[in-house]
N, C-alpha and C positions, 0 to 999 in steps of 0.2 A: 655364254654367263654362267655364273656360277651357280650350284643348287642351294636352297635355305638348307639344307643338312650339309653340305661342304662350309655355307657362312658360319652356321653354330660350330663345326666343330673348330675352323679356324678363333673363334673365341673365347671358346673355351680354352686350348692352346697356350694363344697369347694371353689372357688375362691372367693362366697361373702361371704361367712363364716368368710374366712382371712379381706376379706376389712371390717368386722364390729370394731367398735373399742371396746377392752375387750372383754369380752367371749359372744359367741354368743346367742340370746333369745334362750328358747326353741320354737319350731317349734308353739305349737299352746298351749294359758294358758288359761285356763276357768277362767269363772268367768267374764267375760268379758273385757279380756285383749286382745284375739282374735290371729290373725295369724301371725309369726313374718315379718319383712320385706325382710328377708333372700328366706321365703317362698314364699311372696308372686315374688319377683322378678323371684325366680327360675320357676314357674308356666307361667309366661308371654315368661320367654325363651322359654319352652317349647311351647307357642301356637305357637311364630313366627318358631318356627324349625320344627315342625309339620304342621303348617299351617291350624290352623284349629279356627272356631268362638270360644270362650268361652264357651258356652254352651255345644259344641262338647265336646272340651278339656279336659272337666270333665268328659262327657258320656264315651270319652275312657280311661280316668285314672283310671275308676273304675274298670276297665277289667284290669291294669295293676297294681297289687299290688305290684310288686318286683321295680316299676320304681318309684310308689308312698313310698314305705317303705324308699326309699333313700331322700326322703322330710322328712322323721321322722313321717310318720305321716300313718295310716293303712286308708284303703280306704273309710270307715265310719266319718273319720276326714275329708276328704275333702270338701274344703268351697264351697259355693253356687257360681253359676258362677256371679251371681251379687256384691260380694264380691270380687273376684279377678278383676273384672272390675271396681270397684269404687276405691277400694286402690290404683290403677294402677296411676289416679290423686290428689290422695291425697299424694302420695311419693315424695318427694320432687327432683329437678332438678339433684341436688349434687349426691342422690345415684343412678340417671341413669348415670351419668361422671366417678361416681366410677367404676359403671361395667363395662363401655367402656375400663379405664385406667388398671383395671386386666386382662381384655378379651385378651387385647392387649400385657400384659406382660407373656403371653403361648409360645411365636414366639421370637426367637433372631435377632434382627435386626443388618443388614448389614450395611453400608458405604454411602447409597444414598436413601433420602426419598424426597417423591414430594408432590405434593401441586395443585389441581385443583379444580374449579367448575362443578356442573352439577345442573338441576333442576328436582325437583321431582314434580307430579302433585299432587294436593290437590281434597278434594271430595267438589263437586260444592256446598256454604254456602249459605244462605238465603242472601238475598239484604241488609237487616238492619242488621246483623252481622259484612257483609265484610264492610260497614259505619263504624260501631262503632267501630272493632280495627285497621280499615286504610290499608287494603288489597288493594297493588297497584300490584298484581300478580297473575298471577293460578297456578303458582307453586312456588317452596320454594326452594330459592338458598341455595343448600349443596355443603359446602367446605369440603375436604376431604384431610389430611395429613396422607401418608403412608407409609412403610418400602418397597423401592424394593425391595427384597432378601425376606424376608419373606410373602410378600403384606398384612402384618395385618394395619388395619387400626388406626392408632396411634392417632388420633381428629378425630373431626367433628366441621363445626359451623352451623349456620342454618342464613337463615334474611328471613324475606317478604316482606321489603325496597329496595332489590338490591345494596346494598355499593358497594363502588371499593373493586376491588380484592385486591389494596395495605392495606385498613387497616382492612380485615378482616384476610388478610397474616399476615399482624404485631401479628395483637393477637394472630392468634392460633401458629403461629412461636416461639414468645416470650414465651409462657407458655410451650414449649414442648424443650426447649434448650438441656435439659440435654439427652435427648435421638435422637439428631441430629447430626450426622458428614457433608456430604455434601446436601444442600437443591436444588432438581432440580425444574422450575418455568416458564412459559410464561410468554409473555413480560406484561401481565396483573398486575404481582406484580413488575412490574421496580421500584423503589423507591430506589435512592441512599441512605436515612437516613435505610430502611430494611436491605441494604447490611454491610454497615456500624454496626447495630445494631446484624446483625450475626456477623459478623467478630470478634468482640469484645468478642464473648461469644464462639470465638473458631471454629466459623461452619462457613464453605467454601458455601458460595451464590455464585449458576451454574441458576442465572436467569437472560435471554432475556434481553436488551435493546430497547427500542423504539430505530428505526433508524432515527432522526432527525439530525442528524449532522454525519460526514465521524469518528466520533471520535466513533461512536456508534456503526459503520458500523465495525469498527476494531477488537471492544471489542468482538462484536459476532462471526465474524472469528476467534478468540482466542479460543472459547469455544469448548472443545471436543463433536461433535456430538453422538457419541456412548453414553455419559453420558449422555447427554441432553435428550436422545429420551428414556431414562427411564421412563421421563414423560409421557410415551404413558400408564404406568400400572395404573395408578389414572383412566383414562377412561376404560382400561380394568374388573377395580374393580366395577366401578360405571355399564358396564354393568352388569358385574356376579349381584350385588346386584339385579338391576332390574328385571333380569331374573331370577332370584330365588325368589323373594318376590314382585316382580309386579313394576310399574311404579307409580301408584296412592296407595294414604296413605288411611288408613281404618277412620284413627280421625278425626273429624271435626272442633278442637278446634285447637287455631297457638301452644298451649302449651301439646298438646295430640300430634300433630304429630311433635312436637320436639321431645317427649320422644320416640314415633315409630321410626323413625329413628338412633337413639341412640341406643336403642333396635335392631335394625337391623342389626348394624354394630357391635354390641358385639356378636351377636348370628354367625354373618359369621366367626369373630376371632375365637372364639369354636371351632365351627364348622370345620375349617381350620383345628385347632390344633386336634382335635380327628381325623381325619380320617388321619391327617399325622403320628398319633402316631401308634407304636403299641398296641394292645388288652392286 
């Protein structure tokens, strides 16, 4: 019977090979070709899943020929830990976004989706780097769109500048309209233009109004509280992510931190799918 680690590795490899346009590249090409992107992505998924530093991950995998074979490699062909670390920064952000999309596709979505935000702590960077990149806050504002039935993370958005929730919400929701049925969100996403855009796409907006006038209170009173309070599932998923992977990001650059957060969300999606499926 395959272990959960073996099934997790199978899912990682299968998902990203399917996401590659055309025929997936060989796992490693001699003569300077290097390792295929899907191999590097799978190794990073395993690093997050096992919660090991890069060097220790490769040491552990060297004792797991069965798991390594699922990457199309032998133990002797494993890359050096410096290669795995460097290639993570070289892979385009689009690749990590595709990984999150295909990991979410492992789950069957229900009728209600929810959006909310939290903060993940960053490692302290040098004062010079902070000034150069324009950091304003100690946390990365992280917005997640999740399915309330499967608890799959559909999409994420990250920002260093703390933009308003309505702007982030519009960006995240409008690029995922095909996956949405009913969207629940708190008053931070109160924007009539967003509601109209969702309705025009056949999506039911369940967004609380800020209560400036009596009409706003009337709108809120009409909301089904049971449906609205499913929004709390986003907070539960954030808590689960921080408990599973920690609240502080390891990467020190902003683009590295974005990749790390997407990877954590994708690994959680795959891990949940594996744990709920039969061996």
